[in-house]
Structure formats: structure tokens, C-alpha cells
N, C-alpha and C positions, 0 to 999 in steps of 0.2 A: 504494501498500497502505500501512496505516496506519502511522504512526512507531511505535506503541509493536512493532508485534507483526511490526514488519522486530526480527531480531532482533541483527543490526550496530546500530540508533538503541537499540533495548530497552537497552542493557547500553554502549552510548553513557552514555545520559540515566541509567542507572545508578551507572552509573565518578562520572561524572560531581554526584551526591548528593553526594560519599565527598570530592570534591576543592572540593564549594559547602562544607561542611561544616569542615575544615580550617579554609578562608578567614574562614567566619562568628564560627569561636571563638574563633578567636588575635586577631583584630581588637576582638570581644569583649569581650575581656580587656585588650585592652591600651587600651581606649577608657575604662575606667575605673580607670586610676592614676596618676592626680590623686589620686582617692577616694579609692583605698588607698593612697596613699602622706597622703595625710590622716588616716583610719582608725588606721595606724601610729605614726604620727609620727617620717614618715624622711626626712631627710639627701638630699640629690642621690644623692653617692654611692651611700647603699644602693639605693639607688634604680637606679641600676646597677648592680650589685652582684648586686639582686631578677632582668635581664632575663638578665645570664651568664647563673645556673645556670639557666633552659633550656636556655639554649648547651649548660653540662656535661652534664644531662643526656639531651641531645640527642646529643652525643659520648659518655659512656658505654652509650647505647640497643646502639651495634652490638652484642656479643656477642648482646647475653639475643637485640634484632631476628636476628639469622643464623638463633640456635636457632627460634624460632616461628616462618620463616620453612617449615623444614622442618619444624617437628615441626603445627601450624596449617594451614597453609598459608594467600594475603593472601586469599583468602574468606572464613574466619571471623576474624584477623586483619585485618585491615582494618573489620571491622565490632567486634566487639569492644574493638578500640579506640575505634571512633569512635562506641557509648553510652560510652566508660571518661570519651572527656574533654566528654561530654557533661554529667555527672556530679562531672566536676571543678571544670565550674562552679562550683554550685554549695556548692565546700567554699573553696574564693578571696572568693566574695564576703561574708566572714564569716575571716577569719585574725583565730588569735589573739597573733599576738605575730608578730614581727620571722623564727627559726626556724622558722616553722614553717613562714612564707610563704615560704624558700629553702625545703623538702624539697617544698612544695603546688608549687611552682612547676620543680622540676628530677625529678616526675612527671611535671609537665606536657611535659616536654622528653624525656621518653619516650614518652609515649602519641605524640605529634608524630614519635615517630623511628620510631617502628612504625605509626601511619596510610599516614606519609609511602613506603615501602617497602613496604607488599601495595597502597596506592592503581594506585601507577607499574606493580609489576609485573599489575594488570590491566589496569593501563592497553598496557603494553604488549605484552601478549595481546590482548587484543582485536585490536588491528591485526595482527597477525601474523595468527591465524584468520582472519582473514573480508579479510586481504590491504588492506588500506584506510588513512591515516596521521588521528588520530581523537587523538594526545596532546596536540595545543598548543592543541584547542581544551577538552580536557579543562581544563588548565595556565588560560585563562580564565576559567573558571565558578572557580578560588582566585579570582582577582582580583575577578568579582564577588559571594562571598562575602563579601568583605573588605569592600564598598562596602555590602552590604548591612546587615554591624553597622552599621554606621559611621553607613546612615541610623537604622538600629531603637535604640541610641545617643544620637539628638542625640532620636529622640522620647519616651525613655523617661528625657529626663533633662526636656525640660518639660511630661512628666508627676509625678514623683519622683526624689524625693534618695536611694529606697534601692536599696543596689545591688546584692544582694539580690533585689529583686525584678525588676530588670534581666535578671537572670544567668539565672531562675527562666523567662521567659520563652522567656531566652536555651535555657535546657538543654531547652527543651519545643521547639522550633523544632529542635534540632538531633535530637532525635530520631524525629519526621516523616523530619528525612531520612533519615540511618541505617532506619526503617522503608522506604521505598521505596529504596533501594540496595541493598537486601537479595531485592530480586523480581529484581532484571535483574543479576544478577556473574555473573563466569564459571565454573561449574565443570570439574572435567573430562570427564563425562561428555559435555556438550554443547560440545566438542573435540574431545575422537577423535569424537564421532560426523560430522562435517564432513569427517574425512580418508581416505585409504583405508588400511584395514589397514593395505595396507603401509607409509604411513609415519606410524600415533598414533605421536604420542611416545615416547618408552624410560624416561624421566626418568624421576626413584621420585620422590612426594608424593604432599603428606596428600589424603583420595579429594575429588574434590569439590573442587578447588582449581581456580586458573585460573594456573602454573604451572612445566605442561608446556605452555607457550609456551616456556619454554628454556629453557638446554640446563641437565641436572639437576647439583646440586653431592653427592657423596655424600659419608658421614660427614663429620666432622669438620671442618669451616671450611678451609681450607687456606694461603699467604703470592696474595695479589694478586699481580693478573701486573700486568710492567711501565705498558701499557695501559689498564688498568684504573684504576691510578695517575695515571697521564696526566685519564683522564676520574672522577676524583674532587680531586682539584686544579681544572678547569674550573668540574667545580658545585660543588664553596663559593670560589673568586671571581666566575662569576657569580652566589649568591645572597647575595653579602657584598655585589654592585654594589646588585643587588632590592633589599637587606632596606634598606641603609644612605639608598637615593634617600626611598622610605615612611619615614625617620622624620629629617627630616635636613634635607628641600631648606626644608621653611615656616620652619625656624628661618633656615636659611643667606639667602630669599629676605627675612628681616626685619629681623636683625641687621645683612647685611653687602651684600644687592644693597640692603637701604632701601627696600627694598613700602612697599605702603601695610595698613594691617590687614588690608584687604580685598582685597587682591592675592594678600598672603601664602600664602595657602592656595594656590594657584593652580599649589602650583610639584610637590604631591605629585597636585594634580589633574588635572599635563599628565603626570608620568608613568604616571599607573595609565590613561587612556586610553585613551595609546600604548601599552601591554602587551595593555591588552584587545585592542584595534582592532586592535593586528598581532596576536597570538596566533588572533584569527577568521579572516585571512588566510595563516597561515602553513604549512599541511598543507598547503596547495594548494602555496607556494612550496615544503616539505622537497621535493612532486609534482616537480616544474619544475627546479632545483636542486639537491636535495641539498640533506641535510643540514650533513655539511662546512660545505660555504659556504657559506649561511646562517650559522650559529657564530658561523663565521673572521671574514667581512665582516660581522655584525650585534654583534658583539662592537669591536671594530675603531670600527663609528663612533660606541658608544656609550660611550669613550674616549675618543678624540678629538672626536667634542662636545663634552662636558662639560670634561675641559684645555683647547682654545682656547673657552668661556664662560666657567669660573674666571683664566683671560686676561685676558678681557674686564672682564669686571662686567659692572654693570648689571642691572636688574632681566629685559628683552628677550634679548638674549642664554642669560640663564642658562633661563628657560622655554624657547628651543633646545636650548639642552642642555642639561635637563630629557629636553623631546620622543627626541631623544637617545637617549640613556638608553633609553629607553622603547620604542624599536620600537625599538634591533636587539639587546637584553640578551629581552627578549619570548619568544623563541623559545633560548634556551641552552638551560631545564632542557630541557625538553619531547623536543629530541632529543639529550642526553645522557643520562636515560633509557630516551630507544629502548634508547641502543647498546649503553648496560651492562647492559639482559636483554639484551641477543645475547647476555653473557657468563657468565650462569650466573644464581643466587639470592642467593652469594654475596658478585657483581660489585655484583647491581647494589644488595646492601640495606648496602657500605661505599660506594657512589657517596652513595646515599638522602641515610643520617645526614651524610657529611662537607656536603651541600645541604643536611639538616637545622640540621647546627651552625652553617655558614654562616649564613642565615636567617639565624637566632636571636642567635646569639657577635657577630658583625659590627660591628652598629649600635656596642651596646656601643662593641666597642674604636673604629671611629671617632672617638666621645666620647673618648674619651680620648688618641689622637690630637689633637683639639681642642681638649683641655682642656688640654694640654701645651701646642699653638702657637699654631695658628689653626681656625677652622672649612675656610677655602680651603683648606689642608692639608689636613687631617682630607676632606675633598671628593677631594679631589685625589690622597689615596692610594684611594678608589672609580672614580677615571679611570683610572689604576696596574692596578689588577687589569680594572678590562672587558679593558685590554688583555694581561693574560695571557691570559687567557680567553681572545684567539685565538689567543692564541703556544701555549697550551697543544692547543686541538685543530686544530693539525698534526701534531700526534703522537700523534692517534684512528686510530682504524682502521673506515669511517663506509659508512655502506649503498650504492649505489648509488643515483637518483633515480628509473630506472626499478619504476614502479609494483610490487608486489610482487603472486605469486601462490600458490599453492597448497605451504605450510610444507613446510619439508622433516626427514625424519625426527625427528630431533632437535630439531624444532617451530620452528627459526631460521629466515624469510621468506629468502627463499633468493639 
């Protein structure tokens, strides 16, 4: 069967386009931070606050995202937020002053929070409807989008130093991804057509939405359950680990491990490659061993591997430790998102918001720790975060590793 005519594959590719778009947008503006810093005449501390503004925006977005998920649904919210992120790149290209820059970055954090929740709701719905694991591969495309943005930034830097041209090209590519995603995102009608009448979801939601694959939160937002809070903590510390390694590994290689200028970038390369490879295979691991075991073991490997590398010192131990982080932390976010989606849209929104906040605000916090002590202590905090993920995972009720079959009446996989 043609890949595009297969309903599961068509949905998977469309949702993957959203994940790729988010990774691409984030890495595009991050690759031009030096140019933005020079344009506005910022100090290192001001750049740190600029990065923190995105995390603050993501954290503050929770009430808004929860409301939008109930009124718009994941399909429309994901498309709208991805479109706005593409247009926001053009605003980032010519920031007039620092206060406006802080505002724009906070808005970026809010939009990232919206897209992050909506696209993960689509991914969880895809798994529930078709009874097949897909979330890890979807998250692999986020890393692929970041890599593509890095390659584009390198090419554009060789052609022109104008940020506006670079961001205009990036925005055009993002619009193409949004247009492609629009054709295959899950709708309410598609889901109910696949279920017997007695098993059609009874939850409320926006028409044409994929959120009926999870239990519905009716009315106003309610206090999260204890297990939802454990999921949120696991997600936050997991994304802190992921984001901090992307931002600080090269600097550790150069300043602490004393690697050459040619070897220093290998730190982030090792983390990224291992994460992509692990996510490509993680859906099979989930079916075989279960999400809980994958998260517990992987995060423990990430934390202990990095801690041993920091204690040993040197280039080779650092690369091995970074590889452990990439391998071990890769499946944490996909598994936790699936578990949160099973608790309802409000739980998914809270967990995703905490994850986005950790990803965006975590690296600056690690920088503050490193500035107060040393980068070894900063990455030591990252290792501790990974161990915390493993501990939190023991408090989460995970789905069984058996293959999913037909969804239950409320849309949750049996």
C-alpha cells in the first residue's frame, strides 16, 4: 500500500511535519543569537534573560493553552500556532530594542507551548486510534528539524549576513510544513469512523478534533491529580536534561575537557545523533518492554553516565557520557506525553507546559549554576535531573507493553 494512502502513515507524516516545524523554528532563531546580541548590543546576562523570557512565556501559557485546547481542539490549535511561529520569525529578524525583544521572545514561548501541547495530543490520538506506537519517531523529527535549521543557518551565513533574509527563507519553509501537515491531521470524524458505534468517544470537544482519543475534561480546569504532577515533574526534569546538553556540551568540551576547536562541537553532535537513533527505535522498545521500564532505565543510564564522565574528566569520557545522555533521555518525553494524554486534555496541557518550560528555561538556569560555581557543577545538576526523572517514573501508572487493540469507549487504549 502506498505510504500516503495508508491512514496511519498519512497521519504520522502530517504530525511529524509539526514536530519538524517546531524544532526548525527553535533552532533557526537560536542559531542567530550572536547576530541578535550584536544588533541590540546585549551583555551575556541580557542574553540569558532573553532566553529566560521564552521559558517564562511557556510557563505562563498554561491557562491559555488549556482553554484553547477545549475551544479550538488540537488540530486547529496546532495549525494556528505553527503558522504564528513562522510569522514570528520575521519579527525576530529586526528587533528595535531590548524590551520589544523580551516581549517577542515571551510570545514565542507561549506559541511554542500551544504547538507542543496540540501536536502531542495529535500524536497520542494517532497511537490510540490505530493501536500502533508512533510517538518516539515523531519526536525524532523534532531533532531532525533542529538539524535541518542548523544546516540552513550555515548555508545562509555563507551567502549573506542579513538576518532578515535568513529568517524569511526559514519562515517560507515553515509555511510549507504547515501546509503539508494540514492535509493529514486527525479529525473527530476520522476517529469515530474507525470505532464501533458502542465505542465512539463520548467526550466533549471542538468539532473535527483529535482530542477525543483521550478522556475529556469537562467544564473548567480542575486541580491535577497526584500522578499528573509526577508526570509533570518527570517531563520538566527530562527536558531540562535534554535542553541543557544541547546548549552546554560544546562549551564543556572546550573549556573543561580541553578539546580542540575541531573536536569541541562533537559534544552536541554525539547527543543529537544518539537521540535521533534512539527515538527511531524506541517505539519498538516500548512495545517490547513497556514505557515505564524504558523511562526508568534510560534516565538512570543518562544520569549515571554523565556523572561518571564528569568525575573522570577528559574528552573521551565526556563523549561517552554525552552519548549515554542522548541514548537514555531520548524516549522520556514521548512516553510521558502518551501517559499524560491518557489522563485527559488538561493533564496533557499541564505536563506539556512543564516540559516546554524545562526545555526553554532549563539551560539558562544551568548557566546561572555554572556562573556561580563551575560548568562541572552545572552539568552535575543536569545529571541529577536525569536521576530525578527515573525516581519520578516509579510513581507513574504506565500502560502495559502489550500491543494496543481497539480503544475503549472513552478513547483510552485498553
